[in-house]
C-alpha positions as CSV (number, residue, x, y, z in Angstrom):
1,M,84.6,70.8,47.7
2,P,85.9,72.2,44.4
3,Y,87.6,75.6,43.9
4,I,88.3,77.5,40.7
5,G,90.6,80.4,40.8
6,T,91.3,82.6,37.8
7,K,94.2,84.9,37.4
8,T,94.1,87.2,34.4
9,T,95.5,90.3,32.8
10,L,92.0,91.7,32.3
11,K,89.8,93.7,34.5
12,I,86.5,91.8,34.7
13,S,83.1,93.5,35.1
14,D,80.8,92.3,37.8
15,E,78.4,91.2,35.1
16,K,81.0,89.0,33.4
17,K,82.2,87.6,36.8
18,E,78.6,86.4,37.4
19,I,78.3,84.8,34.0
20,I,81.7,83.1,34.3
21,K,80.9,81.9,37.9
22,K,77.6,80.4,36.7
23,R,79.3,78.7,33.7
24,F,82.0,77.3,35.9
25,G,79.2,76.0,38.2
26,K,77.8,74.0,35.4
27,A,81.2,72.8,34.2
28,I,82.3,71.5,37.6
29,E,79.6,68.8,37.1
30,F,82.0,67.1,34.6
31,F,83.5,65.7,37.8
32,P,81.3,63.0,39.4
33,G,79.8,64.2,42.7
34,K,80.8,67.8,42.2
35,T,78.2,70.6,42.0
36,E,78.0,74.4,42.2
37,R,76.5,74.1,45.7
38,W,80.0,73.5,47.1
39,L,82.0,75.4,44.4
40,M,84.2,78.4,45.5
41,V,85.2,80.7,42.7
42,S,87.7,83.6,42.8
43,F,89.1,86.2,40.4
44,D,92.5,87.8,40.6
45,E,92.4,90.4,37.8
46,G,94.5,93.2,36.2
47,L,97.7,91.3,36.6
48,T,100.9,91.6,34.6
49,M,101.4,88.2,33.0
50,Y,103.8,86.9,30.3
51,M,103.3,83.8,28.2
52,A,106.3,82.5,26.2
53,G,108.0,85.8,27.1
54,D,105.2,87.9,25.6
55,G,103.1,90.2,27.7
56,S,101.3,91.9,24.9
57,D,98.1,89.8,24.8
58,E,95.4,88.9,27.3
59,T,96.4,85.9,29.4
60,A,94.8,83.7,32.1
61,F,95.9,81.0,34.6
62,V,93.2,78.9,36.1
63,E,93.5,76.6,39.1
64,V,91.0,73.9,39.7
65,K,91.2,72.1,43.1
66,L,89.2,69.1,44.0
67,L,88.6,67.1,47.2
68,G,89.4,63.6,46.0
69,K,90.3,62.3,42.6
70,G,89.2,63.2,39.1
71,N,89.5,61.1,35.9
72,K,91.1,61.9,32.6
73,A,87.9,62.4,30.7
74,S,86.6,64.9,33.3
75,F,89.9,66.8,33.2
76,D,89.9,66.9,29.4
77,R,86.3,68.1,29.3
78,M,86.9,70.7,32.0
79,T,90.0,72.1,30.3
80,A,88.1,72.5,27.0
81,E,85.2,74.2,28.7
82,I,87.3,76.6,30.8
83,C,89.1,77.7,27.6
84,N,85.8,78.0,25.8
85,I,84.3,80.1,28.6
86,L,87.2,82.5,28.9
87,T,87.4,82.9,25.1
88,E,83.7,83.5,24.7
89,E,83.3,85.8,27.8
90,L,86.6,87.6,27.9
91,G,88.2,87.2,24.5
92,I,91.2,85.3,25.8
93,K,92.7,83.0,23.2
94,G,93.0,79.3,24.2
95,D,96.7,79.3,23.6
96,R,97.0,82.1,26.2
97,I,95.3,80.0,28.9
98,Y,96.9,77.5,31.3
99,V,94.7,75.3,33.5
100,K,96.2,73.5,36.5
101,Y,94.5,70.8,38.5
102,E,95.1,69.7,42.1
103,E,93.6,66.7,43.8
104,C,93.4,67.1,47.5
105,E,93.1,64.3,50.1
106,H,92.3,66.7,53.0
107,W,89.9,69.6,52.8
108,G,88.6,71.6,55.8
109,Y,85.3,73.4,56.0
110,D,83.3,75.0,58.9
111,G,85.7,73.8,61.5
112,I,86.0,70.2,60.3
113,N,88.0,68.2,57.8
114,F,86.5,65.8,55.2
């Protein structure tokens, strides 16, 4: 039950969304037991965002939520890959990307909780 939400200053074409979604689907496998089959992805685009008080360059904030726990190696690989994906696909520089992780003990789906 992973979720990846991306907030960015850019407007993202449907084609780019599809590419990023697929690449996130592969990257989520850095976490043992996580696959694209259960991955939910969202995009919140065209936002006004400031980084270090500067709103003149493209910026992104990415949230990754997991049912259960991750490990440091998985988090490190995932952060590097998220930054790589957003730089390659959207041109956002790595120093303008924040990635936040949240490990959840309780997660509901289809009327039940895991």
